[in-house]
C-alpha positions in Angstrom: 80.1 91.5 96.2 83.2 92.4 98.5 83.3 95.6 100.1 87.1 96.6 100.4 88.9 99.9 101.7 91.7 101.3 103.3 91.6 102.1 107.2 93.8 105.5 106.5 90.2 106.3 104.7 87.7 104.8 106.9 88.3 103.8 110.6 87.4 100.4 111.7 84.5 101.7 114.1 82.7 103.7 111.1 83.2 100.6 108.9 81.5 98.4 111.8 78.7 101.2 112.1 78.2 101.1 108.6 77.6 97.2 108.6 75.4 97.4 111.8 73.2 99.7 110.1 73.0 97.4 107.0 72.0 94.6 108.9 74.9 92.8 107.0 75.8 89.0 107.4 79.5 88.0 106.7 82.9 88.4 107.4 85.0 91.5 107.8 88.9 91.0 107.3 91.3 93.5 108.7 95.0 93.7 108.3 97.3 96.1 109.9 101.2 95.7 108.5 101.6 91.9 109.7 98.7 91.5 111.5 95.3 90.4 110.9 91.5 89.7 112.2 88.4 89.0 111.6 84.8 90.1 112.5 81.9 88.4 111.8 78.1 89.5 111.5 74.7 88.1 111.6 72.1 90.7 110.7 74.2 93.6 112.0 74.9 92.1 115.1 79.0 91.0 115.9 78.9 87.0 116.1 82.7 86.0 116.8 85.8 87.9 116.0 89.7 86.6 115.8 93.0 88.0 115.6 95.3 85.4 113.7 98.3 84.4 115.5 97.1 86.5 118.6 97.1 83.6 121.5 93.6 82.7 123.0 92.8 85.0 126.0 90.2 82.8 127.1 92.3 81.0 129.4 94.1 84.2 130.5 90.6 86.1 130.7 89.1 83.1 133.3 92.3 83.5 135.7 92.1 87.3 135.8 88.5 86.8 137.0 89.4 83.9 139.5 87.1 81.4 137.6 90.1 78.8 137.4 93.1 78.8 139.1 96.2 78.9 137.2 97.1 74.9 137.7 93.7 74.2 136.6 94.1 76.0 133.0 97.6 74.6 132.4 95.7 71.0 133.1 92.9 71.8 131.0 95.8 73.2 128.0 97.1 69.6 128.5 94.4 67.7 127.7 93.2 70.0 125.2 96.3 69.2 123.2 95.9 65.3 123.7 92.3 65.4 122.9 92.5 67.8 120.3 89.2 69.8 121.6 88.4 73.0 122.3 89.4 74.6 125.6 86.1 75.6 126.7 85.2 72.4 126.0 87.7 70.7 128.5 86.8 73.2 131.3 83.1 72.3 130.6 83.4 68.6 130.5 85.8 68.9 134.0 83.0 71.1 135.5 85.6 73.8 135.8 82.8 76.4 134.7 79.4 75.5 133.3 78.3 76.7 129.8 76.4 79.7 130.6 79.7 80.8 132.4 81.9 79.8 129.3 79.6 81.5 126.6 79.8 84.6 128.9 83.3 84.8 128.6 83.8 83.9 125.1 81.6 87.3 125.0 84.3 89.3 126.8 87.2 87.3 124.6 85.3 88.4 121.7 84.5 92.0 122.7 88.3 92.1 123.5 89.4 91.2 120.1 87.5 93.7 118.7 88.8 96.9 120.9 92.2 95.5 120.1 91.3 95.7 116.3 89.8 99.5 116.9 93.7 100.3 117.5 94.7 99.7 114.2 94.7 102.4 111.9 96.9 101.3 108.9 96.3 98.7 106.3 92.9 97.5 105.0 89.8 95.8 105.5 87.4 93.7 103.6 84.0 92.4 103.8 82.3 89.2 102.3 78.7 88.9 102.6 77.6 85.4 103.6 80.5 83.8 105.0 80.2 82.7 108.6 82.8 81.4 111.2 84.3 77.9 111.1 83.5 77.7 115.0 79.7 78.1 115.1 79.8 76.6 118.7 81.2 80.2 120.1 79.4 82.6 118.1 77.4 85.1 120.4 75.2 88.1 119.5 76.4 91.8 120.3 75.2 94.8 119.7 78.4 97.0 117.8 77.0 100.3 119.2 77.6 98.9 122.6 81.2 98.3 121.5 81.7 101.6 119.8 81.5 103.9 122.6 83.8 101.5 125.0 86.4 101.4 122.0 86.0 104.8 121.3 86.9 105.7 124.9 90.0 103.1 124.5 91.3 104.2 121.7 91.7 108.0 123.0 93.0 106.2 126.2 95.6 104.4 123.6 96.9 107.5 122.1 98.1 108.6 125.5 99.7 105.2 126.3 101.3 105.0 123.2 103.8 107.8 124.7 104.9 105.6 127.2 104.6 102.4 125.6 105.3 103.2 122.0 105.4 99.4 121.1 105.0 95.7 122.7 108.7 94.9 122.0 110.1 97.6 125.1 111.8 96.4 127.9 110.8 98.0 131.4 113.1 98.1 134.5 111.5 98.9 138.0 112.8 101.3 140.0 112.1 99.3 143.3 113.5 102.0 145.7 111.7 105.0 144.9 108.2 102.8 144.0 109.1 101.6 147.5 109.6 104.7 149.3 106.8 106.3 147.5 104.2 104.2 149.4 101.9 105.1 146.3 98.9 102.2 146.4 98.6 100.7 142.8 96.1 99.0 141.3 95.8 95.2 140.9 97.2 95.5 137.5 100.0 97.7 138.5 101.1 95.3 141.4 101.0 92.2 139.1 103.0 93.9 136.4 105.6 95.5 139.2 106.4 91.8 140.1 107.1 90.9 136.8 109.0 93.5 135.6 112.9 92.3 135.2 114.6 94.4 132.8 114.5 91.5 130.7 110.8 91.1 129.6 109.2 93.0 127.1 105.4 94.3 126.9 104.5 91.2 125.1 105.9 88.9 127.7 104.2 90.8 130.3 101.0 90.6 128.4 101.5 86.9 128.5 102.5 86.0 131.9 100.4 88.7 133.8 97.0 87.1 132.4 95.8 90.8 131.6 94.6 92.0 127.9 97.2 94.3 126.0 94.7 97.4 127.0 94.6 96.5 130.5 98.6 95.9 130.4 99.1 99.1 128.6 97.0 101.1 130.8 99.2 99.9 133.9 102.6 100.7 132.1 101.7 104.1 131.6 100.4 104.9 135.0 103.6 103.5 136.4 105.7 105.2 133.6 103.8 108.2 134.2 104.8 108.3 138.3 108.4 107.8 137.2 108.3 104.5 138.7 109.5 102.5 135.0 112.9 102.9 133.2 113.4 101.8 129.3 116.3 99.7 129.4 115.9 98.2 126.0 114.3 96.3 123.0 113.7 92.8 122.4 113.6 92.7 119.0 116.9 91.5 117.3 118.0 92.5 113.6 118.4 88.9 112.4 115.1 87.1 112.2 115.4 83.4 113.3 113.6 80.7 111.5 112.2 79.0 114.4 109.0 77.1 114.3 106.8 80.0 116.3 108.0 82.4 113.3 107.4 80.1 110.1 103.9 79.2 111.9 103.5 82.9 112.2 103.7 83.6 108.4 102.1 80.7 107.5 98.9 81.6 109.0 99.1 85.4 108.0 99.6 84.0 104.7 96.6 81.5 104.6 94.6 84.1 105.9 95.2 86.8 103.5 94.8 84.0 100.5 91.5 83.1 102.1 90.3 86.9 102.0 91.8 87.2 98.7 94.6 89.6 99.4 96.6 87.8 97.1 99.8 90.3 97.0 99.9 89.8 101.2 99.3 85.8 100.7 102.5 85.6 98.6 104.4 87.7 100.6 103.9 85.8 103.7 104.0 82.4 102.1 107.6 83.2 100.3 108.8 84.4 103.8 108.1 81.2 104.9 110.0 79.4 102.3 113.2 81.6 102.7 112.9 80.8 106.5 112.5 76.9 106.0 112.6 76.3 101.6 110.9 72.9 101.8 107.9 73.9 103.7 105.2 71.7 101.6 102.3 73.8 103.5 103.5 77.1 102.5 104.5 75.8 99.1 100.8 74.4 98.5 99.5 77.9 99.0 101.8 79.4 96.8 100.2 77.0 94.2 96.6 78.3 94.9 98.0 81.9 94.9 99.0 81.2 91.8 95.7 79.5 90.3 93.6 82.3 91.8 95.8 84.6 89.4 95.5 82.4 86.6 99.3 81.3 86.4 97.9 77.9 85.1 101.6 76.6 84.1 103.2 78.2 87.3 100.9 76.3 89.7 101.0 73.2 87.6 104.8 73.3 88.1 104.3 73.7 91.6 101.8 71.2 92.4 104.0 68.2 89.9 107.1 68.7 92.4 105.0 68.6 96.0 103.0 65.6 93.7 106.5 63.6 94.0 106.9 63.4 98.0 105.7 59.9 98.8 103.6 61.8 101.5 101.4 64.0 99.2 97.8 64.5 100.0 94.9 64.0 97.5 94.7 67.6 97.6 98.0 68.5 95.9 96.9 66.0 93.0 93.5 67.4 92.8 94.6 70.9 92.3 97.2 69.7 89.8 94.5 68.4 87.7 92.6 71.3 87.7 95.6 73.4 86.9 96.3 70.8 84.1 92.7 71.0 83.0 92.8 74.6 82.4 95.9 74.2 80.3 94.1 71.8 78.4 96.2 69.0 78.8 93.5 66.5 79.6 94.9 63.3 79.6 97.6 64.6 82.3 94.7 65.7 84.4 93.2 62.6 84.8 96.5 60.8 85.4 97.0 63.3 88.3 93.2 62.6 89.7 94.2 58.7 89.3 97.1 60.2 92.0 94.4 61.3 94.4 93.1 58.3 94.1 95.8 56.5 94.6 96.5 58.7 97.7 93.4 58.0 99.6 90.6 60.1 97.8 88.5 57.1 95.9 85.5 58.0 97.8 86.1 61.7 97.6 82.9 63.6 95.8 85.1 66.5 94.4 87.7 64.2 92.7 84.7 62.3 91.4 83.5 65.2 90.2 86.6 66.7 88.6 87.0 63.3 86.8 83.5 63.8 85.4 84.6 67.6 84.2 87.7 66.3 82.5 85.9 63.5 80.9 83.0 65.9 79.7 85.6 68.2 78.3 87.3 65.6 76.1 83.7 65.0 74.4 82.7 61.5 76.3 79.4 63.0 77.7 77.9 59.3 78.7 81.5 58.5 80.5 81.0 61.7 82.3 77.5 61.7 83.2 78.1 58.2 84.7 81.1 59.7 86.6 79.2 62.4 88.1 76.4 60.3 89.3 78.5 58.1 91.0 79.9 61.3 93.0 76.8 62.6 94.1 76.3 60.0 97.2 79.4 60.8 98.3 78.6 64.4 99.3 76.7 62.7 102.0 73.9 64.3 103.4 74.5 68.0 102.0 73.8 69.1 98.2 76.2 68.4 95.8 78.6 71.5 95.1 77.6 74.3 92.3 80.2 72.4 90.0 78.7 69.2 90.3 75.3 70.6 88.9 76.6 72.9 86.4 78.5 70.1 84.9 75.9 67.5 85.4 73.5 69.3 83.5 75.7 70.3 80.9 76.3 66.4 80.9 72.8 65.6 80.5 72.1 68.2 77.8 75.0 67.0 75.7 73.3 63.7 75.4 70.1 65.4 74.5 68.2 65.1 77.8 67.0 68.6 78.0 64.6 68.0 80.6 66.9 66.4 83.4 69.3 69.1 82.6 66.7 71.5 83.0 65.6 69.7 86.4 69.1 69.6 87.7 69.9 73.3 87.0 66.7 73.7 89.3 67.7 71.5 92.1 71.1 73.5 91.9 69.7 76.9 92.2 67.5 75.8 95.1 70.8 74.8 97.0 73.0 77.6 95.7 70.8 80.4 94.6 73.9 82.9 94.5 75.6 81.1 91.8 76.2 83.0 88.9 78.0 80.5 86.3 74.6 77.8 87.5 72.2 80.8 86.3 74.1 80.8 83.0 74.2 76.9 82.8 70.3 77.1 83.0 70.2 79.8 80.6 71.9 78.2 78.0 69.9 74.8 78.3 66.5 76.9 78.4 67.8 78.5 75.2 68.6 75.0 73.5 64.9 74.2 74.6 64.2 76.7 72.6 62.5 78.8 75.5 63.8 82.2 75.3 61.7 83.7 77.8 62.8 81.3 80.6 66.4 81.2 79.1 66.2 85.2 79.4 65.1 85.4 82.8 67.6 82.7 83.6 70.3 85.1 82.4 69.1 87.9 84.1 69.0 86.3 87.7 72.5 85.3 87.0 73.6 88.8 86.5 71.9 90.0 89.5 74.0 87.6 91.1 77.5 88.6 89.1 77.5 91.6 86.6 81.2 91.1 85.8 80.4 87.4 84.2 80.8 88.2 80.3 79.6 84.7 79.1 76.3 85.9 81.0 75.8 88.9 79.1 76.7 86.9 75.8 74.2 84.3 76.4 71.4 87.0 77.4 72.2 88.6 73.9 72.1 85.4 72.5 68.1 85.1 73.6 67.7 88.7 72.7 68.9 88.1 69.0 66.7 85.3 68.5 63.6 87.2 69.8 64.5 90.1 67.5 65.0 92.4 70.1 68.2 93.6 68.4 68.7 96.9 70.1 69.0 95.0 73.8 70.7 92.0 72.2 73.8 95.0 71.4 73.5 96.3 74.6 74.0 92.6 76.3 77.0 91.7 73.1 78.7 95.4 73.9 79.0 94.7 77.8 80.4 90.9 77.3 82.9 92.8 74.6 83.8 95.2 77.2 84.5 92.7 80.1 86.3 90.2 77.6 87.0 91.3 74.6 88.2 87.8 73.0 84.9 86.2 74.3 85.0 84.6 70.6 83.7 84.9 67.1 80.1 84.4 67.5 79.8 87.6 69.5 81.5 90.0 66.5 79.6 87.8 64.0 76.3 88.8 65.6 76.8 92.3 66.2 78.1 92.5 62.4 74.7 90.7 61.5 73.2 93.2 63.6 74.6 96.4 62.0 74.0 94.9 58.8 70.2 94.9 59.0 70.5 98.4 60.3 72.6 99.2 56.8 75.4 100.3 58.8 77.8 98.2 56.1 80.9 99.9 57.7 80.4 98.9 61.2 78.9 95.5 59.9 82.3 94.9 58.0 84.4 95.9 61.1 82.7 93.5 63.2 82.7 90.6 61.1 86.7 91.2 60.4 87.1 91.1 63.9 85.3 87.9 64.4 87.6 86.4 61.4 90.3 87.1 63.0 89.3 85.3 66.4 88.3 82.4 63.6 90.0 82.4 60.6 88.6 78.7 59.3 84.6 80.0 59.8 83.5 80.1 56.3 80.3 81.9 57.1 81.7 84.8 58.3 84.4 85.2 55.5 81.3 84.6 52.7 79.5 87.7 54.5 82.4 89.7 54.2 83.1 88.7 50.7 79.4 89.7 49.7 79.1 92.8 51.7 82.5 93.9 49.9 81.4 92.9 46.5 78.3 94.8 46.6 79.9 98.0 48.3 82.6 97.7 45.4 
């Protein structure tokens, strides 16, 4: 389960200390107004950190430390764009620094990102266990305690710096006459900035062009301002925001980052801003569709993906997501047609698309065809294990065909690859129960609930197993938890609760449950007969 909170209630250093002491592994996402950052942990140690839309400081750190020249860095950046490689990889290939030096400065880069995040005091944080960084080559291992001490010192200094440098859009001018006459010896950072301060560059531009980090620039400006050498002459922020490519990219990146960490309202805000600036931005509209699906707005998502699918250049993912939304709406024929569009646009060998075709075929009641389609999808996963969804539906297809042993084997293999997939535990419980192995079914359901206790169907299936075993009090607890999570889970749940109450001679409560069951399934003659029988006896 994710850990979430407000930075007003718990400071980032406190959160880091908690994760370190708990030896947690996963990703801590942090947001402060329109900024977004990640810190990754492995057994309590920091392995990676990055800030969305903050220009990569690695090159600047290398220039600042004299490791590479500005000219060499510019050449490497140009080559990086041409060959789609990481900057560090290009620098190593050009023998401008060694792999060991690269690791060292990546370490510094990650520390600087964490220190910058320490200055955030508003917004929220969210920790998701088990999430690893995409850039596995840049991971390090840092003891958070070593950063906490330095971070605390910097935060204290920032509180002073902000009195002179309240925001990064401030523009300063240098009183060069006073500076020259004072004969004060400046620090190297102050000298570098003094040459760049021209009454036009704001603080952000000074950071970008000096090659210094935010803290070093802020500290240097604070010293110059305190000595009376700087004068504030304006701000760079304009009232009317223009739809520049950089601004659109910034909102889009933030929207995607918010979406990936489950912050759907924030994601929608940023993505809608992209659409205001650039109404036909397909990438932003695609993610708006994903946000709609996460919010279970299947109709809205289907309409959006259908519109995007009319673009001749639409990618397979558009058709695939359209198919998923249509499937959830019960429009199975249209879903198959959308999956045909995914195949036509280049996803014929895509394992997930083939899996989705099998799912829709299964929901249409054609277990044999679904089984064949799902089997054909497996080789396309390559060396990696098939998805949890593939195992789930493959096991269901096998069970529907009467091959319960193969279904159990598929569940076992799937759980070995995806031990935390609660839905797969649920499938395992259902199939074991159908085989008549109530003990194994109960164990499977309980294992699933340890992974996700919010899944109502798991509580329902556990209740079914306990019900058949005659353990009615435990079954009642399980059914009631299921009903609390989803009061419309199904007529069978209330039917069995009514049966249990009737066995305990609580006829009034039994009638109440059966009436609820009949309301959910009016055509169920068994429920109606039970009600008629008990009512006739009581009258």
